[in-house]
C-alpha positions, 0 to 999 in steps of 0.5 A: 349502484356501487357500494360506498366504502365505510370508515373501517375500510379506509382505516384498514387500507391506510394501515396496510399502506403505512405498514408497506411504507415502513417495511420498504424504508426499513429494508432500504436502510438495512439492505441498501442496493449495491449501486447505492452502496458502491456510489457512497463508498467510491464517489469522490467529492473533490476529484472530477470523474474524467480522464486526464490527457497527460500521460498516466504516472505510476510509482512502484514502492518496494522494500523488505518488511519493516523498512519504511515502505508503508510510511511512504505509501501512505504519504503518497496516498494522502495526496489528491489524485493519487490512487494508492494500492496496498500490497496487491500480491498479498495472500495470493499464490501467483506464478511469476508471470501472473505477478508481473501482470497484476503489478502492471495492471494496477500501475497502469489501470489497464485490466483489459484483456487478462482472464486473470481478473475473472478467475484467479485473482480477487483483491484480498482486501481494500482500504477505502475511506478508512473502511476495511473490505475483504473478498471471498472468491468462492462466493464472489462477494465483496464485504465491508467489515465494521468495527463491531464485527458485523459485515455487509456484502455485495457482488464482487464483480460490481465492486471491481468494475467500479474500482477500475473506473475509479482508478482510470477516470478519477485519478491520474496517478497510481502508487503501489506498495509491495514487499520485495519478498513477494516479487518474482524471484524476490529480485529487481532483475525480473521486475525492472525490464518487464514493468519499468522498461516496457511500459508505454502507456504509463510513466512507471518509476520504481522507489527502492527502500532499504533499511540498515539490517540491524534495525530491520532484523531487530524489528522483524524479531520483535514481531516474530517474523524471524527467530532470534540469534539463539535459533539454529537457523538464524544465521542462514536467514540473516544471510539470505536476507542481506544477500537479497538486499545486496544483490538488488542494490547492486543491480539497481546501481548498474542500470543504464542511464535511461533506466537510472532516471526511473529508479531511485534508491532511498534509505530508511535513515534518510526518511527518518532524519529528514522526512520533509526533504526526503518527501520533496525528493521522492515526489520530484522523482515520481513527477508528482506534486507535493501538497500542503496536506501531505506536508502536514501529514508528514509533520503529524507522523514524524514529530508527534506529541509525547502523549500521542507518541507514547500511545502509538508506540504500543502499536508496532504497525503504527505510522506515527513515530518520533522518527529521529529517535527510532533510527538507532533504537536497535542499539538499545534493544538488540542483544550484543550477540545478535548485533555481532552476528548481523554485522559479520554476516551482513558486512558487505551490505552495511559497507555498501550502504555506508559508501553510498551515504558518504558519496551522497553527502559529498555531492550535497556539500 
């Protein structure tokens, strides 16, 4: 005859079961599975997970730092079905061939055959739903960093696989922003034939952003990216800076007719003085739809309230600015000695930019 379990036995069993349930719940809350974590941060509510039949579109935005490339990139990224990739060449010492490979892969969402993705290249950081991610290649971990300073990590390969699927099946367009100084030989001549002209599966276009060197150099000096005019190497650095921009503009203007349709030069001044009209131009050039959401995004960042503008002004990397007031700010901030040096050294570039602007205004009349 089997022994009956007493009250104390049932109580002990119930206590153990309760403890196990609480422990499992605690672990699930503190250490979520990578599958659940990735789904939470990659699944889209408003974009269907399916491929689109029309040809994929890719837009490559390039320009020197402090020329307005980040504003344009985030402007495009505010729209639906546009996958934004921010400076994929940052923090990586890649060969020129590898750089081209990285740019082409991201623009077309085709990562198929390259061993580069397995060993040499891990995206250094990601911005997903306003969250900050970084990758530690030596440990093959992808980590989410919180504002509190704490981190949460999971296998980088799973994240990268999820990224590829997301890019390929949930978005029909990619907008990629990169700085000219990171391009192969910092030159359009090595970029356009390889990416724009030889891409078959994706309609890739290039948006070249240029700012008046007096304004961009003033901004770079404020951020300590360049020494000021008292420094013995200042003139040399200004010379290299302006010559590189001049050569790229001249190369772009000399493209044949078929490539001219896939290359567009836009000035920072045009973006700042007429942001909505400029947005319509570049969206039309890229073959993308300009949504009301993006128009609202532009309005909020180029015509902020006085209070918001004052608060954002303290952050040199903020995209919120009184855009019209920001155009000629260098005239108030730059010492006359610095301005004279820049105008003398960069005279060919400044004159070419003025010539192009006058010609464009003439054709608009």
